C-alpha positions as CSV (number, residue, x, y, z in Angstrom):
1,M,36.9,-17.9,-60.8
2,D,37.8,-20.5,-58.1
3,S,36.2,-18.4,-55.4
4,N,33.0,-18.0,-57.4
5,R,32.8,-21.8,-57.9
6,T,33.4,-22.4,-54.2
7,M,30.6,-20.0,-53.3
8,A,28.2,-21.7,-55.8
9,K,29.0,-25.1,-54.3
10,R,28.3,-23.8,-50.8
11,R,25.0,-22.4,-51.9
12,E,24.0,-25.7,-53.5
13,A,25.1,-27.6,-50.3
14,N,23.3,-25.2,-47.9
15,P,20.3,-23.6,-49.6
16,T,18.6,-22.7,-46.3
17,N,21.5,-20.6,-45.1
18,H,21.7,-18.8,-48.4
19,A,17.9,-18.0,-48.2
20,R,18.4,-16.7,-44.6
21,A,21.3,-14.5,-45.7
22,R,19.2,-13.0,-48.6
23,I,16.3,-12.3,-46.2
24,T,18.7,-10.5,-43.8
25,N,20.1,-8.4,-46.6
26,M,16.5,-7.5,-47.7
27,N,15.5,-6.5,-44.2
28,S,18.6,-4.3,-43.8
29,S,17.9,-2.6,-47.1
30,L,14.2,-2.0,-46.2
31,R,15.3,-0.4,-42.9
32,G,17.6,1.9,-44.8
33,L,14.8,2.9,-47.2
34,C,12.4,3.6,-44.3
35,R,14.8,6.0,-42.7
36,T,14.9,8.9,-45.2
37,A,15.8,12.5,-44.5
38,G,16.1,11.8,-40.7
39,Q,12.5,10.5,-40.5
40,V,11.3,7.0,-39.6
41,V,8.5,5.5,-41.6
42,S,6.3,3.1,-39.6
43,S,5.8,-0.3,-41.0
44,R,3.4,-3.2,-40.2
45,G,4.3,-5.6,-37.4
46,M,2.8,-7.7,-34.6
47,K,1.6,-5.9,-31.5
48,K,0.7,-7.5,-28.3
49,Y,-1.9,-5.7,-26.3
50,P,-2.6,-6.4,-22.6
51,F,-5.8,-8.2,-21.7
52,P,-8.7,-5.9,-20.6
53,V,-9.3,-5.7,-16.8
54,T,-12.4,-7.5,-15.7
55,Y,-14.3,-6.8,-12.5
56,E,-16.0,-10.2,-11.9
57,K,-14.7,-10.7,-8.4
58,V,-15.6,-7.3,-6.9
59,T,-17.1,-7.5,-3.4
60,W,-19.5,-4.6,-3.0
61,P,-20.4,-3.1,0.5
62,P,-23.3,-4.9,2.0
63,D,-25.2,-1.7,2.9
64,G,-25.0,-0.4,-0.7
65,Q,-23.3,2.9,0.4
66,L,-20.5,3.8,-2.1
67,K,-19.3,7.1,-0.7
68,L,-17.3,7.5,2.5
69,P,-19.8,8.5,5.3
70,L,-19.1,11.5,7.5
71,M,-17.2,10.6,10.7
72,P,-18.7,12.2,13.8
73,M,-16.4,14.9,15.2
74,E,-16.9,13.6,18.8
75,P,-18.5,10.5,20.4
76,V,-22.1,10.5,21.5
77,Y,-22.6,10.1,25.3
78,S,-25.8,8.9,26.9
79,N,-26.9,10.9,29.9
80,E,-29.4,8.3,30.9
81,G,-26.7,5.7,31.1
82,G,-24.5,8.0,33.3
83,E,-22.0,8.8,30.5
84,N,-20.3,12.1,30.5
85,K,-17.4,13.8,28.7
86,Y,-14.1,13.0,30.4
87,K,-10.5,14.1,30.2
88,T,-7.7,11.6,30.1
89,S,-4.0,11.3,29.3
90,K,-2.6,11.0,25.8
91,R,-2.6,7.2,26.1
92,M,0.4,6.6,23.8
93,I,0.1,2.9,24.7
94,E,-2.9,2.6,22.3
95,T,-0.6,3.0,19.3
96,R,2.2,0.7,20.5
97,G,2.9,-2.6,18.9
98,V,1.2,-4.2,15.8
99,E,-2.4,-4.7,14.8
100,E,-3.4,-8.4,15.0
101,I,-6.9,-8.3,13.6
102,H,-7.6,-5.6,10.9
103,T,-4.5,-6.3,8.7
104,E,-6.2,-7.7,5.6
105,L,-8.3,-6.1,2.8
106,V,-11.9,-7.2,3.2
107,H,-12.7,-6.3,-0.4
108,E,-9.3,-7.6,-1.7
109,Q,-8.5,-4.5,-3.8
110,F,-6.8,-1.3,-2.6
111,G,-6.4,0.7,0.6
112,L,-4.2,2.7,3.0
113,A,-2.3,0.9,5.8
114,A,-0.4,2.4,8.8
115,V,3.4,1.6,8.7
116,S,3.7,2.6,12.4
117,G,1.4,3.6,15.2
118,G,-0.2,7.1,15.3
119,F,-3.4,9.1,15.8
120,V,-6.0,10.1,13.2
121,S,-7.8,13.3,14.2
122,S,-11.3,14.3,13.3
123,H,-9.9,16.9,10.9
124,D,-8.0,14.2,9.1
125,F,-11.2,12.2,8.6
126,K,-13.0,15.2,7.2
127,F,-10.2,15.9,4.7
128,L,-10.0,12.3,3.6
129,Q,-13.7,12.1,3.1
130,D,-13.8,15.2,0.9
131,R,-10.9,14.2,-1.3
132,I,-11.8,10.6,-1.8
133,N,-15.5,11.2,-2.5
134,K,-14.6,13.8,-5.2
135,N,-12.3,11.3,-7.0
136,L,-14.8,8.4,-6.9
137,V,-16.7,7.9,-10.1
138,D,-19.5,5.5,-11.1
139,K,-19.2,1.9,-9.8
140,Q,-16.5,2.8,-7.3
141,F,-16.7,2.8,-3.6
142,A,-14.7,3.5,-0.4
143,V,-15.2,2.3,3.2
144,W,-13.7,3.1,6.6
145,R,-11.8,0.4,8.4
146,V,-11.2,2.3,11.7
147,D,-13.4,3.5,14.5
148,A,-14.7,7.0,14.8
149,P,-12.7,9.5,17.0
150,W,-13.2,8.6,20.7
151,L,-10.0,9.6,22.5
152,P,-10.1,13.2,23.8
153,R,-7.3,15.7,23.3
154,T,-7.1,18.8,25.6
155,K,-5.6,22.2,24.9
156,K,-5.3,25.4,26.9
157,A,-6.0,28.8,25.5
158,Q,-3.1,30.8,24.1
159,G,-1.4,33.0,26.7
160,T,-2.6,30.9,29.7
161,R,-0.2,30.7,32.6
162,L,1.1,27.4,33.8
163,G,-1.0,25.5,36.3
164,G,-4.7,25.6,36.8
165,G,-5.3,22.0,35.9
166,K,-5.9,20.3,32.6
167,G,-7.2,22.3,29.7
168,S,-10.6,21.9,28.0
169,I,-11.2,19.2,25.3
170,S,-10.1,20.5,21.9
171,H,-10.8,17.5,19.6
172,Y,-10.9,13.7,19.5
173,V,-8.6,11.3,17.8
174,T,-8.6,7.6,16.8
175,P,-5.5,5.5,17.8
176,V,-4.1,3.3,15.1
177,K,-1.4,0.6,15.4
178,A,1.1,-0.6,12.9
179,N,-0.2,-2.6,9.9
180,R,-3.8,-1.4,10.5
181,I,-5.9,-0.9,7.4
182,I,-7.3,2.6,7.6
183,L,-9.6,2.6,4.6
184,E,-10.4,0.6,1.4
185,V,-11.2,1.6,-2.1
186,G,-12.7,-0.8,-4.6
187,G,-15.2,-1.4,-7.4
188,H,-14.4,-0.8,-11.1
189,I,-11.0,0.8,-10.5
190,T,-7.5,-0.3,-11.4
191,E,-4.3,0.0,-9.3
192,I,-3.0,3.0,-11.2
193,E,-6.3,4.9,-10.8
194,A,-6.3,4.1,-7.1
195,Q,-2.7,5.2,-6.6
196,A,-3.4,8.5,-8.4
197,F,-5.5,9.9,-5.5
198,L,-4.4,7.7,-2.6
199,L,-0.6,8.2,-2.6
200,Y,-0.7,11.9,-2.0
201,L,-3.2,11.4,0.9
202,C,-0.5,9.4,2.7
203,E,1.3,12.7,3.5
204,R,-1.8,14.0,5.3
205,F,-1.2,11.8,8.3
206,S,1.2,12.6,11.2
207,F,2.6,9.1,11.0
208,P,3.8,7.0,8.1
209,V,1.1,5.5,5.9
210,E,1.5,3.5,2.7
211,F,-0.6,2.4,-0.2
212,V,-1.4,-1.4,-0.3
213,S,-3.2,-3.7,-2.6
214,Q,-4.1,-7.4,-2.4
215,R,-1.3,-8.1,-4.8
216,I,1.2,-6.3,-2.6
217,L,0.0,-8.1,0.6
218,D,0.2,-11.5,-1.1
219,Q,3.7,-10.8,-2.4
220,R,4.9,-9.8,1.0
221,R,3.5,-12.9,2.6
222,Q,5.2,-15.1,0.0
223,E,8.5,-13.3,0.6
224,Q,8.3,-13.8,4.3
225,Q,7.5,-17.5,4.0
226,L,10.4,-17.9,1.5
227,V,12.8,-16.2,3.8
228,A,11.7,-18.3,6.8
229,K,12.0,-21.4,4.7
230,C,15.4,-20.7,3.1
231,N,17.0,-19.0,6.1
232,Q,20.2,-20.8,7.1
233,N,21.4,-18.3,9.7
234,P,20.7,-19.7,13.2
235,F,21.3,-16.4,14.9
236,N,17.9,-14.8,15.2
237,W,15.6,-13.4,17.8
238,D,14.1,-16.7,18.8
239,T,17.6,-18.3,19.4
240,V,18.8,-15.2,21.3
241,I,15.9,-15.2,23.6
242,K,15.8,-19.0,24.0
243,Y,19.4,-19.3,25.1
244,N,19.6,-15.9,26.9
245,M,22.6,-14.8,24.9
246,Q,24.7,-12.1,26.6
247,N,22.1,-12.1,29.4
248,C,19.6,-10.4,27.1
249,S,16.6,-11.3,29.4
250,S,17.9,-8.7,31.9
251,W,17.9,-5.7,29.5
252,L,15.3,-6.7,26.9
253,S,11.7,-5.4,27.6
254,E,8.6,-7.5,27.3
255,Y,7.7,-5.7,24.1
256,D,11.0,-6.6,22.5
257,M,10.5,-10.3,23.4
258,A,6.9,-10.3,22.1
259,W,7.4,-8.4,18.8
260,K,11.1,-9.6,18.2
261,G,12.4,-6.0,17.9
262,K,10.2,-5.1,14.9
263,Y,7.9,-2.7,16.8
264,R,8.3,-0.3,19.7
């Protein structure tokens, strides 16, 4: 009896807590009723749906061409200007270092960028054109961001003996440096839709290539600025080169000093 009187006094003193306890008991009983025979019965509730994607800031190609154009298999030479086909070395220096100009997305949507330097052959251009144009639907476009193949590659016939000079021209390639944007995709397309047919195309190249978007590039830029601002470690490339620590100027190359060891 004393305990019941004590509980009654508490209810009168705190009616809000008593109401909350009753609501909690009712909710638990409702959950038990909804789960019958191992089945869960759905009940009403508040759902939050994401806002629809709008395409108000899409920058369309100025020429109006939405599909990827066919890249020429070889450059066109003018006989009147004294231009002829020529053979040259592999020119690996063309892929060394980092790209300084074509590193941003012009249409600010999605694309493929080179992680390190490499060569894109004419066969790669043909493969990319076929695959991407088949996946593009209405109000979507794709544009090239690299030059057409211009650097010749030579090859000798199978079974040819050593010597005899350089072989004949086999195909042409386009040199690409690190961080170079290779192509862009835009229009009425979301990031998930672009990743669906661009990610597997990265494996086609003979050098590492990654999928990029304007959001990814902005996030990287902010992270780099934050690291440079909050860095408290004085030991970095600038300090090492400035004070010639461990006589580094005698064994560091000019490329290491220019690119701070990030690129070869």
